[in-house]
NUMIDREN-115105 format. One line per 2 residues: number of its first residue (from 0); their letters; for each residue x, y, z of N, C-alpha, C. Coordinates in pm, whole numbers, plus 50000, padded with zeros to 5 digits. Layout:
NUM) a) X:Y:Z:X:Y:Z:X:Y:Z; ... .
This chain:
0) mn) 90105:66755:51226:89984:66750:51329:90008:66675:51431; 89994:66710:51569:90056:66634:51688:89931:66530:51730 .
2) rq) 90001:66451:51811:89902:66342:51861:89772:66413:51925; 89757:66490:51989:89638:66544:52056:89544:66583:51956 .
4) tf) 89592:66662:51870:89500:66732:51759:89441:66602:51680; 89526:66496:51666:89478:66378:51572:89376:66306:51649 .
6) lf) 89388:66300:51785:89299:66226:51886:89157:66316:51884; 89155:66452:51885:89043:66520:51882:88973:66484:51741 .
8) mi) 89034:66503:51617:88992:66476:51485:88911:66342:51499; 88980:66237:51541:88930:66092:51531:88796:66093:51626 .
10) vg) 88813:66141:51748:88686:66138:51834:88576:66223:51756; 88608:66338:51691:88483:66405:51639:88445:66328:51507 .
12) lc) 88522:66262:51441:88473:66203:51320:88389:66073:51374; 88446:66006:51476:88366:65876:51528:88222:65950:51579 .
14) lc) 88215:66064:51650:88079:66091:51706:88000:66153:51602; 88053:66204:51502:87963:66228:51365:87897:66103:51305 .
16) lv) 88001:66009:51296:87955:65888:51214:87834:65816:51310; 87870:65812:51436:87777:65763:51529:87638:65820:51513 .
18) ac) 87641:65975:51519:87499:66041:51516:87426:66022:51395; 87502:65973:51273:87442:65911:51156:87363:65792:51144 .
20) rk) 87409:65704:51253:87378:65561:51254:87241:65562:51323; 87153:65477:51282:87009:65450:51335:87027:65350:51452 .
22) es) 86959:65380:51559:86957:65266:51688:86912:65141:51629; 86842:65119:51522:86806:64968:51468:86933:64905:51396 .
24) ei) 87056:64964:51397:87180:64911:51354:87212:64825:51434; 87195:64832:51566:87250:64733:51681:87211:64594:51636 .
26) fq) 87275:64513:51618:87249:64358:51580:87138:64321:51670; 87047:64257:51603:86940:64178:51677:86999:64039:51698 .
28) pe) 86961:63977:51828:87010:63867:51876:86994:63754:51744; 87116:63685:51720:87114:63590:51617:87233:63471:51636 .
30) vv) 87190:63371:51578:87299:63253:51590:87344:63199:51475; 87481:63186:51444:87549:63133:51326:87621:63023:51362 .
32) tv) 87649:62921:51287:87723:62813:51319:87860:62846:51256; 87973:62825:51324:88094:62866:51254:88220:62762:51277 .
34) dv) 88191:62658:51359:88279:62544:51380:88232:62418:51425; 88290:62312:51450:88224:62186:51468:88242:62195:51607 .
36) pe) 88157:62100:51670:88148:62087:51822:88281:62037:51887; 88301:62085:51993:88439:62050:52064:88385:62032:52225 .
38) yt) 88438:61911:52260:88401:61885:52400:88540:61868:52472; 88542:61981:52565:88635:61973:52673:88572:62050:52795 .
40) si) 88663:62070:52889:88622:62130:53021:88581:62275:53006; 88606:62320:52878:88569:62477:52874:88417:62465:52764 .
42) qg) 88334:62543:52823:88205:62523:52758:88201:62623:52648; 88259:62737:52674:88258:62856:52551:88331:62975:52601 .
44) fy) 88294:63091:52528:88372:63200:52580:88260:63327:52543; 88287:63426:52634:88192:63559:52600:88301:63651:52528 .
46) ll) 88241:63742:52443:88320:63838:52376:88229:63975:52386; 88306:64077:52467:88217:64192:52484:88271:64285:52365 .
48) ne) 88176:64348:52311:88201:64449:52211:88189:64584:52252; 88278:64660:52247:88287:64800:52316:88176:64881:52260 .
50) gn) 88166:64876:52121:88063:64967:52077:88111:65128:52071; 88055:65209:51974:88102:65328:51947:88059:65436:52062 .
52) mg) 88173:65504:52100:88165:65600:52220:88036:65697:52180; 87948:65696:52297:87832:65797:52279:87720:65751:52208 .
54) sn) 87716:65621:52185:87630:65545:52108:87523:65445:52170; 87583:65406:52304:87510:65293:52398:87496:65167:52307 .
56) ks) 87609:65129:52224:87611:65018:52144:87704:64900:52183; 87736:64906:52297:87801:64784:52356:87732:64652:52362 .
58) tl) 87761:64550:52314:87694:64427:52310:87782:64302:52361; 87715:64212:52396:87777:64073:52446:87747:63955:52344 .
60) dy) 87859:63907:52300:87840:63785:52210:87884:63650:52293; 87854:63521:52237:87886:63416:52311:87921:63310:52199 .
62) fd) 88028:63242:52223:88059:63147:52116:88058:63007:52208; 87972:62901:52158:87960:62782:52224:88030:62664:52168 .
64) ye) 88150:62618:52242:88219:62501:52173:88151:62369:52156; 88036:62356:52242:87979:62218:52228:87888:62219:52099 .
66) tg) 87849:62330:52047:87758:62345:51932:87838:62399:51802; 87947:62469:51844:88004:62537:51717:87931:62664:51682 .
68) ey) 87859:62721:51762:87748:62831:51715:87810:62952:51779; 87804:63054:51710:87821:63183:51747:87694:63261:51776 .
70) hr) 87677:63310:51894:87543:63376:51928:87583:63536:51958; 87505:63608:51861:87524:63752:51879:87429:63843:51971 .
72) ni) 87486:63932:52052:87387:64013:52121:87312:63958:52214; 87371:63844:52294:87275:63786:52388:87227:63847:52519 .
74) fa) 87292:63955:52546:87254:64045:52648:87095:64089:52617; 87062:64128:52497:86952:64180:52460:86852:64070:52473 .
76) aa) 86876:63954:52399:86791:63844:52409:86754:63791:52566; 86857:63799:52648:86818:63766:52799:86750:63852:52870 .
78) np) 86775:63991:52822:86727:64100:52915:86650:64213:52845; 86525:64158:52769:86458:64256:52684:86389:64368:52736 .
80) av) 86397:64370:52866:86307:64493:52946:86417:64588:52980; 86547:64564:52973:86649:64670:53016:86680:64763:52913 .
82) pk) 86654:64899:52953:86669:65026:52856:86812:65008:52803; 86832:65055:52688:86959:65109:52632:87067:64979:52647 .
84) el) 87001:64852:52671:87081:64730:52681:87211:64740:52758; 87335:64714:52725:87441:64699:52800:87500:64854:52840 .
86) gd) 87473:64945:52737:87534:65071:52760:87641:65115:52680; 87721:65223:52713:87812:65287:52637:87959:65262:52675 .
88) vg) 88035:65187:52571:88170:65130:52577:88187:65043:52664; 88199:64888:52640:88240:64793:52730:88399:64779:52720 .
90) nd) 88438:64781:52862:88588:64811:52862:88649:64696:52919; 88572:64584:52993:88647:64464:53041:88531:64366:53079 .
92) ie) 88575:64238:53075:88489:64127:53133:88539:64038:53198; 88499:63985:53313:88552:63886:53384:88421:63791:53460 .
94) iy) 88453:63670:53510:88378:63588:53564:88431:63564:53711; 88335:63565:53807:88372:63552:53935:88270:63461:54024 .
96) gg) 88305:63358:54074:88189:63279:54128:88076:63224:54023; 87957:63259:54038:87846:63241:53961:87821:63359:53865 .
98) kl) 87884:63474:53869:87855:63587:53806:87953:63627:53698; 87880:63697:53603:87970:63757:53494:87963:63910:53513 .
100) ya) 88065:63959:53502:88076:64114:53529:88132:64195:53399; 88061:64283:53342:88112:64372:53244:88119:64505:53276 .
102) vi) 88232:64554:53246:88260:64698:53301:88221:64784:53172; 88125:64876:53203:88101:64981:53086:88117:65114:53112 .
104) nc) 88236:65144:53063:88318:65267:53099:88236:65400:53084; 88175:65443:52993:88109:65566:52979:87969:65564:53061 .
106) sn) 87916:65454:53065:87778:65440:53136:87828:65439:53278; 87940:65441:53323:87994:65466:53467:87916:65352:53541 .
108) kv) 87941:65221:53498:87872:65115:53575:87937:64967:53538; 87923:64892:53633:87962:64745:53608:87840:64671:53605 .
110) ev) 87807:64598:53483:87679:64529:53476:87711:64387:53538; 87631:64331:53605:87646:64198:53685:87547:64113:53636 .
112) md) 87575:63991:53572:87486:63886:53507:87504:63747:53571; 87417:63655:53547:87445:63532:53576:87545:63477:53469 .
114) ky) 87638:63395:53509:87737:63368:53397:87677:63268:53302; 87601:63184:53337:87558:63083:53219:87437:63135:53145 .
116) ta) 87345:63229:53193:87231:63282:53111:87244:63424:53062; 87347:63502:53139:87364:63651:53109:87257:63729:53139 .
118) kr) 87167:63688:53236:87047:63745:53276:87101:63851:53393; 87041:63974:53378:87096:64072:53470:87055:64054:53613 .
120) lg) 87155:64058:53707:87144:64044:53854:87148:64175:53930; 87208:64280:53852:87220:64410:53929:87341:64505:53845 .
122) qi) 87369:64609:53916:87486:64677:53866:87559:64760:53977; 87685:64785:53949:87776:64873:54043:87800:65011:53979 .
124) ni) 87758:65118:54034:87798:65250:53981:87932:65288:54037; 88025:65299:53929:88148:65348:53939:88187:65451:53812 .
126) pn) 88213:65567:53856:88235:65666:53745:88364:65627:53640; 88355:65645:53522:88471:65634:53451:88550:65485:53475 .
128) cr) 88481:65382:53484:88540:65257:53518:88618:65193:53414; 88711:65124:53439:88805:65080:53352:88815:64923:53351 .
130) yi) 88882:64868:53450:88901:64731:53458:88872:64659:53595; 88855:64535:53594:88813:64456:53710:88895:64323:53736 .
132) rf) 88922:64315:53866:88977:64183:53900:88923:64145:54067; 88936:64038:54096:88871:63993:54212:88983:63909:54322 .
134) hk) 88927:63932:54452:89019:63848:54541:88922:63844:54671; 88938:63726:54712:88859:63674:54855:88729:63737:54870 .
136) gy) 88633:63738:54768:88498:63776:54782:88474:63928:54745; 88592:63998:54689:88567:64139:54655:88615:64153:54529 .
138) ay) 88543:64255:54458:88591:64300:54312:88672:64438:54346; 88771:64439:54268:88866:64580:54266:88835:64624:54131 .
140) vt) 88796:64752:54110:88775:64810:53978:88854:64953:53975; 88918:64960:53867:88996:65083:53850:88903:65193:53781 .
142) sy) 88923:65314:53836:88826:65424:53800:88926:65546:53762; 88889:65605:53649:88952:65738:53609:88884:65854:53704 .
144) ag) 88776:65815:53764:88709:65917:53862:88642:66033:53794; 88713:66111:53703:88670:66235:53639:88619:66195:53511 .
146) pv) 88571:66311:53439:88503:66294:53316:88599:66266:53201; 88554:66230:53088:88628:66194:52974:88683:66328:52911 .
148) ei) 88813:66356:52929:88864:66508:52893:88992:66489:52870; 89046:66546:52757:89190:66543:52728:89238:66682:52771 .
150) np) 89324:66678:52878:89344:66804:52936:89493:66793:53020; 89593:66850:52979:89732:66823:53031:89730:66878:53192 .
152) ny) 89622:66950:53234:89614:66996:53378:89497:66931:53431; 89476:66802:53414:89365:66730:53466:89397:66701:53609 .
154) tq) 89293:66725:53701:89316:66727:53844:89272:66621:53921; 89174:66540:53858:89121:66427:53919:89180:66312:53924 .
156) qg) 89237:66278:54049:89310:66149:54063:89214:66028:54052; 89296:65929:54013:89213:65814:53967:89201:65717:54128 .
158) yi) 89127:65625:54131:89124:65529:54234:89093:65383:54193; 89107:65310:54313:89061:65165:54288:88932:65150:54389 .
160) ak) 88823:65101:54332:88699:65078:54420:88708:64936:54476; 88668:64911:54606:88648:64775:54656:88512:64763:54658 .
162) vd) 88472:64643:54607:88314:64614:54604:88291:64467:54655; 88190:64478:54745:88144:64356:54800:88068:64256:54699 .
164) ta) 88116:64153:54651:88041:64085:54545:87903:64031:54585; 87876:64015:54708:87754:63968:54765:87645:64079:54748 .
166) tf) 87687:64206:54786:87570:64311:54804:87595:64399:54691; 87707:64410:54599:87739:64483:54488:87763:64636:54536 .
168) qi) 87797:64656:54669:87820:64776:54746:87967:64816:54747; 87985:64945:54711:88131:64968:54718:88169:65009:54859 .
170) id) 88251:64941:54910:88279:64952:55069:88417:65025:55087; 88502:65061:54999:88625:65140:55023:88678:65168:54888 .
172) rc) 88761:65280:54911:88836:65342:54785:88981:65362:54816; 89067:65358:54715:89207:65375:54721:89261:65456:54624 .
174) lv) 89298:65583:54648:89373:65651:54559:89505:65620:54491; 89519:65610:54350:89640:65594:54291:89668:65702:54183 .
176) gf) 89725:65669:54081:89781:65775:54003:89653:65834:53899; 89707:65905:53801:89590:65974:53718:89548:65854:53608 .
178) qp) 89442:65837:53577:89385:65747:53476:89420:65603:53486; 89407:65545:53601:89454:65406:53621:89387:65303:53521 .
180) de) 89461:65220:53448:89409:65125:53360:89410:64988:53428; 89464:64885:53356:89463:64753:53415:89530:64733:53557 .
182) le) 89479:64631:53617:89538:64609:53743:89556:64445:53769; 89644:64397:53844:89677:64287:53868:89678:64227:54004 .
184) iv) 89624:64104:54053:89650:64082:54189:89746:63959:54214; 89842:63993:54287:89940:63885:54329:89958:63877:54485 .
186) gn) 89916:63765:54531:89903:63735:54691:89821:63858:54745; 89870:63925:54843:89783:64032:54903:89827:64172:54854 .
188) ki) 89844:64172:54733:89888:64313:54655:89800:64329:54543; 89780:64452:54514:89729:64482:54398:89830:64578:54307 .
190) yv) 89846:64537:54201:89933:64626:54105:89855:64703:54009; 89866:64824:53994:89786:64925:53899:89869:65002:53791 .
192) an) 89850:64975:53669:89917:65057:53589:89844:65206:53552; 89933:65305:53605:89864:65444:53594:89913:65485:53449 .
194) sg) 89812:65539:53391:89846:65598:53246:89869:65749:53231; 89791:65831:53293:89770:65969:53267:89744:65998:53125 .
196) gy) 89658:65896:53068:89636:65929:52927:89551:66035:52891; 89474:66093:52978:89405:66225:52930:89492:66356:52957 .
198) ma) 89601:66324:52999:89704:66454:53037:89808:66475:52936; 89796:66417:52808:89901:66438:52718:89935:66572:52696 .
200) pn) 90081:66595:52714:90175:66515:52707:90236:66489:52855; 90164:66508:52942:90207:66488:53080:90163:66360:53133 .
202) ye) 90214:66244:53073:90159:66120:53106:90224:66058:53232; 90143:65981:53290:90195:65902:53427:90296:65804:53374 .
204) st) 90387:65744:53478:90475:65639:53444:90488:65552:53548; 90399:65537:53632:90426:65434:53747:90333:65332:53759 .
206) vs) 90371:65228:53826:90278:65101:53887:90245:65130:54014; 90138:65163:54076:90091:65167:54203:90087:65033:54278 .
208) vi) 90133:65014:54388:90129:64889:54454:90034:64914:54602; 89930:64852:54597:89825:64859:54707:89821:64726:54783 .
210) di) 89847:64755:54931:89850:64651:55038:89688:64612:55045; 89655:64497:55031:89500:64473:55029:89450:64463:55187 .
212) ps) 89502:64401:55269:89462:64417:55415:89433:64553:55471; 89533:64671:55422:89502:64772:55485:89432:64869:55382 .
214) ft) 89436:64818:55254:89380:64892:55118:89438:65039:55121; 89567:65041:55128:89639:65161:55106:89764:65134:54993 .
216) et) 89786:65248:54935:89895:65253:54833:90013:65266:54931; 90104:65164:54922:90234:65171:54969:90362:65200:54904 .
218) kq) 90347:65194:54776:90472:65218:54684:90413:65247:54534; 90509:65326:54476:90486:65347:54319:90635:65301:54257 .
220) ie) 90593:65225:54165:90717:65166:54084:90737:65247:53950; 90850:65301:53935:90869:65391:53809:90899:65284:53709 .
222) va) 90821:65306:53583:90843:65209:53492:90864:65285:53356; 90764:65352:53296:90774:65427:53144:90642:65495:53148 .
224) rn) 90655:65582:53045:90530:65672:53011:90419:65594:52967; 90282:65644:53025:90173:65610:52952:90138:65462:52956 .
226) lh) 90136:65388:53090:90122:65244:53107:89981:65212:53070; 89947:65082:53043:89826:65034:53008:89799:64897:53074 .
228) rl) 89883:64807:53021:89829:64662:53042:89938:64602:53136; 89905:64514:53231:90000:64433:53309:89949:64299:53338 .
230) ra) 90051:64218:53349:90008:64065:53384:90126:64006:53456; 90107:63920:53553:90212:63837:53641:90223:63705:53589 .
232) dr) 90349:63673:53568:90367:63512:53534:90384:63430:53641; 90421:63304:53624:90435:63220:53726:90587:63212:53786 .
234) hg) 90672:63312:53735:90800:63322:53779:90827:63432:53851; 90730:63493:53920:90757:63617:54003:90789:63744:53925 .
236) tl) 90758:63746:53788:90778:63871:53708:90634:63932:53665; 90631:64064:53676:90510:64138:53628:90541:64196:53516 .
238) wv) 90463:64178:53396:90479:64223:53255:90388:64349:53236; 90454:64471:53200:90374:64588:53180:90408:64655:53046 .
240) ts) 90301:64718:52996:90308:64760:52848:90304:64926:52886; 90381:64982:52791:90390:65129:52773:90338:65167:52644 .
242) rg) 90250:65268:52635:90209:65313:52491:90312:65419:52460; 90392:65485:52530:90476:65586:52496:90416:65686:52477 .
244) dy) 90471:65801:52396:90400:65927:52378:90360:65944:52257; 90355:65844:52164:90303:65841:52029:90388:65907:51935 .
246) qs) 90496:65977:51976:90609:66047:51887:90747:65999:51913; 90830:66053:52006:90947:66032:52019:90977:65888:52103 .
248) qp) 90894:65859:52181:90896:65740:52263:90789:65641:52239; 90839:65518:52169:90747:65434:52120:90695:65333:52228 .
250) sr) 90597:65244:52193:90539:65146:52280:90668:65044:52302; 90643:64971:52430:90759:64894:52462:90713:64795:52576 .
252) ly) 90743:64681:52590:90732:64573:52693:90828:64580:52807; 90785:64617:52931:90875:64606:53070:90825:64501:53134 .
254) yv) 90946:64466:53218:90919:64352:53344:90965:64419:53458; 90894:64376:53571:90940:64408:53701:90945:64293:53784 .
256) dl) 91046:64285:53867:91063:64187:53961:90966:64199:54081; 90877:64112:54117:90784:64116:54215:90839:64091:54348 .
258) qt) 90960:64029:54361:91005:64018:54499:91071:64165:54538; 91146:64222:54445:91205:64343:54495:91109:64467:54459 .
260) et) 90999:64441:54365:90919:64536:54321:91011:64654:54253; 91106:64622:54174:91166:64718:54095:91172:64687:53958 .
262) lt) 91175:64771:53863:91204:64763:53726:91322:64695:53686; 91309:64574:53621:91427:64481:53586:91470:64537:53453 .
264) ds) 91390:64538:53346:91453:64561:53199:91334:64591:53106; 91348:64579:52976:91244:64587:52885:91292:64505:52766 .
266) id) 91184:64475:52692:91203:64410:52546:91149:64495:52430; 91229:64519:52335:91212:64614:52234:91099:64549:52140 .
268) ia) 90975:64548:52178:90871:64508:52114:90736:64602:52132; 90675:64659:52042:90558:64741:52074:90430:64636:52115 .
270) vs) 90360:64679:52199:90245:64603:52248:90125:64682:52264; 89997:64661:52212:89884:64710:52237:89788:64629:52326 .
272) nf) 89799:64516:52313:89734:64408:52398:89802:64274:52396; 89787:64200:52498:89859:64063:52524:89757:63972:52592 .
274) hl) 89816:63832:52567:89724:63737:52643:89844:63632:52702; 89854:63608:52822:89950:63508:52868:89896:63359:52868 .
276) dg) 89955:63299:52808:89921:63142:52822:90068:63073:52828; 90061:63010:52963:90162:62949:53027:90286:63031:53040 .
278) dl) 90388:63007:52953:90508:63100:52957:90514:63178:52815; 90420:63176:52744:90403:63234:52618:90306:63367:52618 .
280) ly) 90360:63477:52587:90286:63596:52583:90278:63642:52442; 90126:63622:52399:90095:63639:52271:90047:63782:52249 .
282) ly) 90096:63861:52169:90050:64012:52155:90050:64055:52011; 89979:64180:52011:89996:64255:51870:89999:64393:51926 .
284) sv) 90045:64468:51809:90037:64625:51828:89995:64698:51721; 89929:64812:51740:89881:64911:51636:89927:65044:51673 .
286) ew) 90042:65076:51601:90109:65214:51648:90089:65304:51510; 90053:65422:51548:90051:65521:51438:90189:65578:51391 .
288) sy) 90194:65575:51265:90332:65621:51206:90305:65778:51143; 90387:65885:51188:90381:65993:51124:90459:66000:51010 .
290) vs) 90536:65884:50973:90603:65891:50862:90504:65866:50736; 90448:65721:50755:90335:65705:50648:90209:65736:50663 .
292) ms) 90184:65808:50786:90044:65856:50825:89949:65750:50803; 89985:65642:50875:89908:65514:50884:89948:65419:51001 .
294) nv) 89850:65329:51043:89876:65252:51137:89986:65135:51114; 90087:65103:51180:90191:64994:51161:90129:64883:51261 .
296) vt) 90088:64757:51204:90025:64663:51276:90149:64550:51279; 90171:64494:51404:90265:64385:51432:90208:64273:51530 .
298) yg) 90248:64164:51510:90213:64053:51605:90329:63982:51660; 90322:63916:51752:90457:63846:51827:90416:63750:51944 .
300) iv) 90502:63672:51973:90497:63593:52102:90642:63620:52171; 90636:63638:52300:90736:63645:52397:90745:63519:52492 .
302) dv) 90862:63462:52518:90871:63355:52612:90894:63445:52746; 90828:63432:52831:90842:63512:52965:90936:63444:53062 .
304) aq) 90960:63319:53041:91068:63242:53119:91196:63291:53061; 91217:63288:52938:91367:63330:52882:91382:63466:52872 .
306) kt) 91263:63553:52875:91255:63679:52844:91300:63717:52683; 91255:63650:52599:91315:63655:52457:91195:63661:52367 .
308) vv) 91210:63718:52267:91100:63721:52141:91105:63585:52059; 91008:63517:52072:90983:63390:51984:90965:63390:51848 .
310) tr) 90873:63490:51827:90845:63530:51675:90788:63649:51667; 90797:63732:51550:90751:63856:51536:90607:63845:51455 .
312) nf) 90561:63715:51444:90439:63709:51369:90380:63575:51408; 90274:63537:51486:90230:63404:51514:90128:63377:51407 .
314) it) 90080:63443:51316:89994:63417:51199:90076:63375:51088; 90060:63241:51022:90162:63190:50960:90128:63168:50815 .
316) dg) 89987:63198:50787:89926:63170:50638:89918:63290:50558; 89955:63417:50613:89937:63518:50530:89804:63608:50557 .
318) te) 89724:63547:50654:89567:63599:50659:89566:63732:50747; 89678:63740:50806:89689:63881:50880:89642:64008:50815 .
320) qq) 89673:63984:50678:89636:64092:50579:89495:64116:50590; 89396:64028:50640:89254:64057:50625:89223:64129:50749 .
322) it) 89312:64145:50849:89274:64218:50966:89330:64374:50956; 89226:64472:50985:89250:64590:50969:89324:64661:51090 .
324) vp) 89252:64660:51199:89276:64698:51317:89265:64592:51425; 89368:64505:51447:89349:64411:51569:89325:64485:51710 .
326) yg) 89234:64408:51774:89174:64488:51906:89145:64394:52015; 89130:64272:52013:89131:64172:52122:89213:64048:52092 .
328) im) 89246:63990:52191:89328:63873:52170:89302:63761:52276; 89307:63637:52245:89273:63541:52356:89345:63412:52303 .
330) vn) 89399:63317:52380:89428:63183:52355:89349:63080:52439; 89297:62971:52362:89243:62868:52440:89346:62783:52506 .
332) pl) 89339:62784:52636:89446:62707:52716:89462:62549:52674; 89355:62504:52631:89351:62351:52600:89389:62321:52468 .
334) tk) 89329:62405:52355:89349:62359:52233:89452:62450:52173; 89500:62551:52227:89586:62668:52179:89550:62731:52059 .
336) di) 89421:62737:52027:89368:62823:51920:89367:62962:51975; 89409:63044:51862:89433:63187:51900:89314:63258:51834 .
338) yv) 89260:63351:51909:89160:63452:51884:89200:63582:51859; 89176:63656:51747:89203:63783:51738:89073:63844:51675 .
340) td) 89043:63977:51725:88944:64050:51674:88981:64166:51594; 88895:64210:51500:88938:64328:51417:88821:64434:51435 .
342) at) 88874:64550:51481:88789:64654:51499:88748:64719:51374; 88801:64680:51271:88793:64749:51127:88795:64894:51137 .
344) dy) 88685:64984:51109:88692:65126:51112:88625:65197:51236; 88603:65114:51339:88561:65154:51464:88431:65207:51476 .
346) vs) 88359:65198:51343:88215:65246:51358:88120:65128:51291; 88180:65020:51243:88110:64919:51169:88138:64791:51236 .
348) pg) 88048:64693:51206:88063:64577:51277:88199:64500:51248; 88253:64431:51367:88392:64393:51350:88376:64242:51311 .
350) tl) 88510:64190:51319:88515:64035:51279:88624:63983:51388; 88583:63853:51427:88655:63768:51511:88717:63649:51441 .
352) yc) 88849:63630:51423:88921:63533:51361:88965:63426:51462; 88975:63302:51421:89024:63202:51502:89138:63140:51419 .
354) fd) 89250:63115:51486:89374:63039:51422:89405:62937:51487; 89456:62807:51425:89487:62705:51514:89637:62744:51569 .
356) re) 89681:62644:51652:89805:62663:51718:89915:62691:51631; 89912:62649:51493:90016:62663:51403:90004:62793:51327 .
358) gk) 89909:62895:51350:89880:63008:51322:89812:63011:51182; 89723:62908:51134:89645:62917:51010:89501:62934:51049 .
360) qk) 89451:63005:50974:89319:63049:51001:89221:62938:50984; 89120:62928:51098:89027:62822:51085:88886:62874:51045 .
362) wn) 88843:62991:51098:88726:63042:51072:88728:63189:51104; 88617:63272:51063:88613:63400:51122:88448:63430:51115 .
364) vr) 88415:63530:51180:88254:63549:51214:88242:63696:51222; 88122:63757:51185:88093:63902:51216:88058:63914:51374 .
366) tg) 88092:64037:51437:88066:64061:51564:87990:64187:51576; 87975:64235:51701:87932:64371:51712:88023:64465:51677 .
368) di) 88017:64614:51714:88111:64721:51694:88220:64688:51786; 88339:64693:51743:88460:64707:51820:88483:64577:51903 .
370) pa) 88494:64460:51872:88513:64363:51958:88646:64353:52037; 88627:64321:52144:88742:64372:52238:88787:64266:52349 .
372) hf) 88715:64214:52434:88746:64143:52558:88673:64023:52573; 88756:63918:52607:88710:63779:52606:88706:63748:52755 .
374) vl) 88633:63645:52782:88647:63557:52905:88587:63411:52894; 88682:63332:52934:88636:63174:52901:88518:63147:53000 .
376) lg) 88440:63045:52957:88334:62988:53045:88352:62839:53071; 88375:62799:53205:88383:62633:53234:88233:62594:53229 .
378) ky) 88228:62468:53223:88131:62391:53248:88027:62391:53374; 87933:62344:53355:87843:62362:53499:87915:62275:53601 .
């Protein structure tokens, strides 16, 4: 069975399961206490649940550090008149100024909310949108541009949309590679990971470099096949993940010198998602094995200053065995608590796990379907 056939089988199964689920199975807004109050400059965090594709079941949760309470499906509670609630597949979430932005991939929109109340302020319509970042009053959003379609001959090039955050209007577009995913802004440049993910086995392998003042692509940095995530550290290095081709080329972590904008080297560690806290890059990987015909799950920490692997598992009490499919990750920069989400079977409610800085589990709580993306909220 090749990777493309496997993907089609999984998508078909998910759609069948979704069709059998009732709309009432979206969690109603509710609050549960999971931890003791914690008083720091961080008030809480939002967790965006992707929801099953085609089901309009993306939801937004909130954890309040000052009460220790976990609030499920707060968008529905704050916006009871909004039809279909958040929409189909939540893919990214960020805060900029007084607004909370949720990228809803298959609903072709960015939902804009008040960052403290989650009340809806408006929406930005962008087809097949993926990730969002901000710079000097503008939002920059990656877009696959074309439909969700696995096709090695896909012809629709992706782009970055430039959005005025005051008016929610798209004021410009910049073409990049096929199926652009995460982006990072450093100085007056935007770096974009081109995946070509719909074009298997003809994946993309470049990072696009965009000059912000002229809003044009000035360069493409050759890195590796099927790029996904990227993050700049404080030492002038851009960290980029490759998903490989799922067969002969495994996932790997690469790093690029931002001064010369050239690929430096790689670290032999698989990465599905990561979170950079200071000089430590916390990561996990979920790779399909054609040998065992199952997922191989790993965790680790990379020291970005030394460019070395610190540990191959940051969970120290054995409770990683409770996690079926790690899907989201975040580290609290003050307490160093580590948060990992579990997508379980992709069609059932997920779980959020909290570990202390020593890697021991503190608590866990049920979330919406496919919990994925975090953003911290500072105090008023």
